[in-house]
C-alpha positions as CSV (number, residue, x, y, z in Angstrom):
1,G,88.0,99.6,96.6
2,P,85.2,101.6,94.7
3,T,84.8,105.3,95.7
4,L,81.4,105.2,97.9
5,R,79.1,108.3,97.9
6,A,76.3,109.5,99.8
7,T,74.7,113.0,101.1
8,Q,74.8,113.9,104.7
9,G,71.9,112.7,106.3
10,D,71.5,109.6,104.1
11,R,71.2,106.3,105.5
12,V,74.1,103.9,104.4
13,R,73.9,100.3,104.6
14,V,77.0,98.1,103.4
15,I,76.8,94.5,103.3
16,F,80.2,93.1,103.7
17,Q,81.2,89.6,102.6
18,N,84.6,88.7,103.4
19,N,86.5,85.9,101.0
20,G,89.6,87.2,101.3
21,G,91.4,84.4,103.2
22,H,91.8,86.1,106.5
23,S,89.9,87.9,108.9
24,H,89.1,91.5,107.6
25,T,86.7,94.4,108.3
26,M,85.5,98.0,107.0
27,H,86.2,100.9,109.3
28,F,84.7,104.1,107.8
29,H,85.9,107.5,108.6
30,G,83.4,109.9,109.9
31,V,80.7,109.7,112.7
32,H,79.0,106.4,113.5
33,P,78.0,104.2,116.5
34,A,80.6,102.1,118.1
35,S,78.8,98.8,116.8
36,V,79.6,99.9,113.2
37,D,83.0,101.0,113.5
38,G,84.6,98.2,111.9
39,I,87.1,97.0,114.6
40,K,85.5,93.5,115.0
41,P,87.1,90.8,112.9
42,V,85.0,89.4,110.3
43,R,86.2,86.0,109.6
44,N,86.7,84.3,106.2
45,G,83.7,83.1,104.6
46,T,81.3,85.2,106.8
47,A,79.5,88.5,106.0
48,T,78.2,91.7,108.4
49,I,76.4,94.6,108.0
50,Y,77.6,98.3,108.2
51,E,74.6,100.5,108.8
52,F,74.7,104.4,109.7
53,D,73.8,107.8,108.9
54,A,76.1,109.6,106.5
55,E,77.8,112.6,108.5
56,P,79.4,114.7,108.6
57,Y,80.0,115.9,104.7
58,G,83.6,116.1,103.6
59,V,86.1,113.5,101.9
60,H,86.7,110.1,103.9
61,L,87.8,106.8,103.6
62,Y,87.1,103.5,104.4
63,H,89.8,100.6,105.2
64,C,90.4,97.4,106.7
65,H,91.2,97.8,110.6
66,I,92.7,94.1,111.4
67,A,96.3,93.9,112.3
68,P,98.5,94.4,110.4
69,V,96.5,97.3,109.3
70,T,99.8,98.9,107.2
71,R,100.1,95.7,105.1
72,H,96.2,95.3,104.7
73,I,96.0,99.0,103.5
74,G,99.1,98.2,101.5
75,K,97.5,95.2,99.6
76,G,94.5,97.5,98.5
77,L,91.9,97.0,101.2
78,Y,90.7,100.8,101.2
79,G,88.8,103.2,99.1
80,M,87.3,106.7,99.4
81,F,84.0,107.7,100.9
82,I,82.6,111.0,99.7
83,I,79.8,112.6,101.7
84,D,78.3,115.6,99.8
85,P,76.8,118.6,101.9
86,P,73.0,118.9,101.8
87,Q,73.6,122.0,99.6
88,K,75.2,120.7,96.6
89,R,78.7,122.3,95.6
90,P,79.0,124.2,92.3
91,P,79.0,122.1,89.0
92,A,82.4,120.8,88.1
93,D,84.2,118.2,86.4
94,E,85.1,115.7,89.2
95,I,88.1,113.5,89.6
96,V,89.0,111.2,92.1
97,L,92.8,110.7,92.8
98,V,94.0,108.3,95.2
99,M,97.7,108.1,96.2
100,A,98.9,104.7,97.0
101,G,102.3,102.7,97.6
102,Y,103.3,99.1,97.0
103,D,105.7,97.0,99.0
104,I,106.6,94.4,96.5
105,N,109.3,92.5,98.2
106,D,108.1,92.6,101.9
107,D,110.9,94.8,103.2
108,G,108.7,97.5,104.9
109,K,109.3,100.3,102.1
110,N,107.4,100.9,99.0
111,E,109.2,100.1,95.5
112,L,106.1,101.4,93.5
113,Y,103.6,104.1,93.7
114,A,100.2,104.9,91.8
115,F,97.4,107.4,91.4
116,N,94.1,105.1,91.5
117,G,96.1,101.9,91.8
118,L,98.0,101.5,88.3
119,P,101.7,103.1,88.3
120,D,102.6,105.3,85.5
121,Y,98.7,105.1,84.1
122,Y,97.9,108.7,83.7
123,M,101.5,109.4,82.1
124,Q,100.1,106.9,79.4
125,H,96.6,108.0,79.5
126,P,96.5,112.0,80.5
127,I,93.2,113.1,81.8
128,P,91.4,115.2,79.4
129,I,89.5,118.3,80.7
130,Y,88.4,121.6,79.0
131,Q,89.8,125.2,79.1
132,N,88.3,127.4,81.8
133,Q,86.4,124.4,83.2
134,L,86.2,124.3,86.9
135,V,87.9,120.9,88.1
136,R,87.4,119.7,91.5
137,L,89.7,117.0,92.8
138,Y,89.2,114.6,95.7
139,V,92.7,113.8,96.6
140,L,93.3,111.0,99.3
141,N,97.0,109.8,100.5
142,V,96.9,106.3,101.6
143,I,100.8,105.7,101.2
144,E,101.9,103.6,103.8
145,F,105.6,103.6,105.1
146,D,106.4,107.2,103.9
147,S,105.3,109.8,106.7
148,T,104.2,112.3,104.3
149,A,103.7,112.7,100.6
150,T,102.8,116.3,98.5
151,F,100.6,116.8,95.6
152,H,101.9,119.2,93.0
153,L,100.2,120.9,90.0
154,H,102.2,122.6,87.0
155,S,101.5,125.9,85.9
156,N,98.6,126.4,88.0
157,F,97.2,127.1,91.7
158,F,94.4,125.3,93.2
159,K,91.9,126.1,96.1
160,V,91.8,124.1,99.0
161,Y,88.9,122.9,101.0
162,P,90.6,120.9,104.0
163,T,89.2,117.4,104.3
164,G,86.3,118.7,102.1
165,M,84.5,119.9,105.3
166,T,84.2,123.5,104.3
167,L,82.3,125.3,101.4
168,T,84.8,128.0,101.2
169,P,88.6,127.7,100.5
170,T,91.1,128.4,103.1
171,H,94.0,129.2,100.9
172,Q,95.2,128.8,97.4
173,S,98.7,127.0,96.6
174,D,100.4,124.8,93.8
175,V,101.6,122.1,96.3
176,I,99.9,120.4,99.4
177,T,101.4,118.0,102.1
178,M,99.3,115.0,103.3
179,G,100.1,112.7,105.9
180,P,98.8,108.9,105.6
181,T,94.9,109.0,105.2
182,E,94.9,112.8,105.1
183,R,92.8,114.1,102.0
184,H,91.1,117.5,100.7
185,I,89.2,118.9,97.8
186,L,91.4,121.1,95.4
187,E,89.9,123.1,92.9
188,F,91.3,124.8,89.8
189,A,90.7,125.8,86.1
190,Y,93.4,126.2,83.4
191,S,93.5,129.1,81.2
192,Y,96.0,127.8,78.4
193,T,95.7,124.4,76.6
194,G,98.2,121.9,76.6
195,K,99.7,119.1,78.8
196,Y,100.3,119.8,82.3
197,M,102.1,117.3,85.0
198,F,100.9,116.4,88.4
199,H,102.6,114.5,91.1
200,P,104.3,114.4,94.2
201,H,107.0,116.5,94.9
202,Q,109.0,113.7,96.3
203,D,110.9,112.8,93.0
204,Y,111.3,108.9,94.4
205,I,107.6,108.7,94.6
206,A,106.8,110.5,91.4
207,E,109.3,108.6,89.3
208,A,108.3,105.4,90.9
209,G,104.6,105.4,89.1
210,C,103.0,108.4,91.0
211,M,102.9,111.0,88.2
212,G,100.5,112.0,85.1
213,F,99.3,114.8,82.9
214,F,96.1,116.8,82.6
215,D,95.4,117.4,78.8
216,V,93.8,120.7,78.6
217,M,91.8,120.7,75.1
218,G,90.0,124.1,73.9
219,T,86.3,124.5,74.2
């Protein structure tokens, strides 16, 4: 689904029309009243409204919460929900990377993996960035059937803002481990030009489509 974005304190109103053939919902991570928690089924051919104040700031997500949840998420019923802090973060090139898996033969295991929905897309279409430019990654792991996935950046280190709920980094690393629906903000800049890989450090996930390049260009 599309990345939704608000600033902390904004009033959010989502009109949800379900034409999916089954009952579905939108369950938002964050803080909101029980009446808009997205666990009451919305029948096929009907609509509902989710309205709440955006809080707290951080990197959140939304997804269908109707059983079987794992299967519905695995079929693509999810998206990132960014709530910006009232005091804006420093300017940066901002990029969303959502890690997902596909169980294409219904055996309870993923055969394909991807960043932002399309396996191998960023291998064939490297992401262009500028040398010495601050890059801010909003990284979300929604891979089902695998208990963890890592994110590794080649030839560099990133600052980690856990769940995006802090304005100061907690540490630096070149690899971070995330469970299902875990997410973080990662910030970095490249000093040298060239193409640099990013991928999970589980080879079977990376080699099945969850891999890409940053193409660092001179300014």
